[in-house]
C-alpha positions as CSV (number, residue, x, y, z in Angstrom):
1,M,-44.4,57.9,116.3
2,R,-45.1,61.4,114.9
3,L,-41.5,61.7,113.8
4,L,-41.9,58.4,111.7
5,G,-45.3,59.6,110.4
6,N,-43.8,62.8,109.2
7,I,-40.9,61.5,107.3
8,T,-43.3,58.9,105.6
9,F,-45.5,61.7,104.5
10,L,-42.1,63.4,102.9
11,I,-41.2,60.1,101.2
12,L,-44.9,59.6,99.9
13,L,-44.4,62.9,98.3
14,S,-41.6,61.6,96.0
15,S,-42.4,59.7,92.7
16,L,-39.1,57.9,92.9
17,I,-36.5,56.7,95.7
18,F,-33.4,56.8,93.9
19,K,-30.6,54.2,95.4
20,L,-27.1,55.9,95.2
21,K,-24.4,53.8,93.8
22,A,-21.2,53.3,96.0
23,W,-19.8,56.9,96.8
24,T,-16.3,56.8,98.1
25,S,-15.8,60.7,96.8
26,E,-14.5,63.2,99.3
27,E,-15.7,66.0,97.0
28,T,-17.5,68.4,99.4
29,I,-20.6,70.6,99.2
30,L,-21.5,73.6,101.5
31,N,-24.6,74.4,103.1
32,Q,-25.9,78.1,103.6
33,F,-23.9,78.8,106.6
34,D,-20.7,77.8,104.6
35,Q,-20.4,74.4,106.7
36,V,-18.8,71.6,104.7
37,I,-19.6,67.9,104.2
38,T,-18.1,65.3,102.3
39,L,-20.3,63.2,99.9
40,T,-19.3,60.1,101.8
41,E,-20.6,61.7,104.8
42,L,-23.8,62.9,103.1
43,K,-24.4,59.3,101.8
44,K,-25.1,58.0,105.5
45,H,-28.2,59.9,105.4
46,R,-31.5,59.8,103.4
47,I,-31.4,62.9,101.1
48,L,-34.1,65.1,100.1
49,F,-33.1,66.5,96.7
50,T,-34.8,69.6,95.0
51,I,-34.0,71.1,91.6
52,D,-36.4,73.9,91.4
53,K,-38.4,76.7,93.8
54,A,-41.6,74.6,93.9
55,S,-40.1,71.4,95.4
56,Y,-37.7,73.3,97.8
57,E,-40.8,75.5,99.0
58,L,-42.8,72.4,99.8
59,I,-40.1,70.9,102.0
60,S,-39.6,74.5,103.6
61,S,-43.4,75.1,104.4
62,Y,-43.6,71.4,105.9
63,L,-40.4,72.1,108.0
64,A,-41.7,75.4,108.9
65,Q,-44.9,73.6,110.8
66,I,-42.4,71.7,113.1
67,K,-41.2,73.0,116.3
68,N,-37.8,71.8,115.9
69,P,-37.1,71.1,112.4
70,N,-33.3,70.5,112.7
71,Q,-33.5,68.2,115.5
72,H,-36.7,66.4,113.5
73,L,-34.1,66.1,110.4
74,V,-31.2,64.9,112.6
75,Q,-33.3,62.1,114.3
76,A,-34.6,61.0,110.8
77,K,-31.1,61.1,109.4
78,V,-32.4,63.3,106.8
79,M,-30.3,65.8,104.8
80,L,-31.4,68.6,102.3
81,V,-29.7,69.0,99.3
82,S,-30.8,71.5,96.6
83,D,-29.4,72.2,93.0
84,I,-29.5,76.2,92.7
85,S,-27.3,76.2,89.6
86,K,-30.0,77.6,87.4
87,M,-30.5,80.5,89.9
88,P,-28.9,83.6,88.8
89,A,-25.7,84.2,91.1
90,L,-26.8,87.6,92.2
91,I,-30.2,86.5,93.2
92,S,-28.6,83.6,95.2
93,K,-26.2,85.7,96.7
94,I,-28.4,88.7,97.6
95,V,-31.8,87.2,98.1
96,A,-32.0,83.3,98.4
97,I,-28.8,82.4,100.5
98,P,-29.4,85.3,103.2
99,K,-33.1,84.0,103.4
100,M,-31.9,80.3,104.0
101,K,-29.5,81.5,106.6
102,K,-32.7,82.4,108.9
103,L,-33.5,78.7,108.6
104,A,-33.0,76.7,111.6
105,Y,-31.6,73.8,109.4
106,P,-28.9,73.2,107.0
107,V,-29.6,73.2,103.2
108,Y,-26.8,71.8,101.2
109,L,-26.4,73.8,98.0
110,D,-24.9,72.7,94.6
111,K,-24.2,75.7,93.0
112,K,-22.4,74.4,89.8
113,P,-24.4,71.3,89.4
114,S,-21.0,69.3,89.5
115,L,-21.8,67.1,92.4
116,T,-25.5,66.3,91.7
117,K,-25.3,66.2,88.1
118,N,-26.2,62.5,87.7
119,W,-28.7,62.8,90.5
120,P,-32.2,62.1,89.2
121,R,-34.0,65.3,88.2
122,K,-37.8,65.8,87.9
123,P,-39.3,69.2,88.1
124,N,-41.8,70.1,91.2
125,V,-40.9,66.7,92.9
126,I,-38.8,65.9,95.9
127,Q,-36.4,63.2,95.1
128,V,-35.6,60.9,97.8
129,L,-32.1,59.4,97.7
130,E,-30.6,56.6,99.8
């Protein structure tokens, strides 16, 4: 029951649940561990999408309180996607991504933002996409 309560909490933090249109794309996105997922596979999950440091840190601090955050996300069928295209490449390469590699769960990173350009964008908000 705690799992459902925690996910409900995250959903309530979002001001928008955006229904994704039919994806049939085989485009891919990498996480901080350089693991690849297709957008079609990603669509099978609820997506928590961030576009800025504040909303990313909100998710990160929440997951830091959970004993096994990766298992928590897998059971809830939730994936994290972050648009880091506005972050300077040097900062992402030297600071942000190495820090993310210490996390016990994947964060898929759109560095361009070619894949997420049409997704809803609201600063300081965790966008919940289905």
